[in-house]
N, C-alpha and C positions, 0 to 999 in steps of 0.2 A: 964647473964652479957652482957651489951651493949659494943661493941667495938668502941672506938673513936680513929681515926688516923688523925693527922693534915695534913699529906701529901695527897693532892688530888689524887683521883683514876684515874681521866681523865684530860688530858691537851689538850686544843685547842688553837692553835696559829693563829692569824690573821683570826679568824672565820668570815665568810661572812654572815651578816644578815642586814636587813634594818629597823627593828623596834623592840621595846621592846617585843611585842607579839611574833614575829617570833623568837627572841632570847630565850625567856622563853620556847617556844614549843620545840625548838631544844635542849636546854640544858636538859630539863626534859626528853625528849625522850632518849637521850644518857645515862643519869644516870639510867633511868628505865631499859634499856638493860644491863648495867653494873652490877646493883644491883639485877637484876631479880625481879623487883617490877612492879606494875601496873602503866603504863605511865599516864593514865587518873587520877588516884588517886594523883600522884605526881603533875601533872600540876594543877589540881583543888586546891590542898593544897597550892601551891606556889602562885597562882592567888588570893586565899582567903587572904593570908597574905599580898600581895601587895595592896589589897583593903583597908587594915587598914592604909596604908601609904607606901610610896615608901621606898624600902630597899637600895636605893642609899645613900652613905655616904659622897658624895662630892669628889672633886678632880678627877672626872672621874671614880670612883669606885662604884660598887654595890655588895651587898651581899644578893641576894634573898635566902630565906630560909623557911623551914617549918618542922614541925614534922610529921612523917608518922606512922600511925598505922601498927604494924607488922614488922617494920624495926628492924633488930637485930644489926645494926651498924650505925655509922654516915658516910654518903657518901658525897663526895664533888667533884666538878669539877671546874677547873680554866680555864678561857678563856680570851684571849686578842682578841679584835675585829679589823677586817680590817678597818672599819670606825665606829666612835662613833655613838651611838644611844641615842635618848632622853629617859630618865629614870625617869623623874620628880624629879631630884636631888635637894636637898635643896640649893645648890649653883648655880643651873641653868645650870651647865655644863653637856654636854652629857657624856655618859659612854663608856669607851673602855677597862676596866678591870672588869671582873665579876667572882665572886666565888659563885657558887650555893652550899648550904649546906643543907643536909637533915638529920634530927635527928630522933631518936626513940621517940615515945610518952611516953615511959617508962623511958627516961633519959633526961628530959628537962634541967637539970642543966649542964650536959655534953655538950649538944647542944649549950646552951647559952655561956658557957666558950669557946667553939671552935669559936663561932662567934666573941667574944671579941678579942681573940688572932689573928684570921684571919684579922680582921679590922686593928689592929696595924701593923701586918706584911705587909699587902697589901699597906698601906700608906707608910711604910718605904722603900718598895722595888718597888714602882710603876715605877720609871724610868728604873730600870733593867728589869722589866717585859715587859714594852713597847718596849724595845730595842730587845727583843728576836725575832728571826726570824724562829724558829721551835719549835715543841713540846719538843724536847730534850733540847734546850736552855732554854725553859720555866721551864722544870723540874729541870735543873741544877740551875737556879736562885732560885727556891723555896728551893731546897736542901741546897744551900749555906745560905739562910736566916734562915732556921731551925737550921742549925749547929751553926750559930752565935748567936741564941737566948738563 
């Protein structure tokens, strides 16, 4: 059974990066350590997905994602950025809220459902997330949004 949890496992507030590449490398490395998965496999999978088209959804939000062979759960990381970065967004706006979602290749429907829900919640709570000034405040904002859903 694949475990899916909507609450991100990692929160990064005002994460300092200067490019999309640096952002993806940093986030993939952190999730790999958290989930005890291969960092190179995660980064390659996320970059391969980005090559199909940007995972930015507009309004300064991006949802980079991939399915990972051997993953036994859905893993996610939510970050706000110190300074927005270009993410090839459909509305042309740089991104300052990013949620990396990694799903199991054995549960693509659960992975896709989580992406849909995360997209709606991030759009609805973007102002609150941007106002957070610590990982704890970011976690509290997400917890409040999940309770309201």
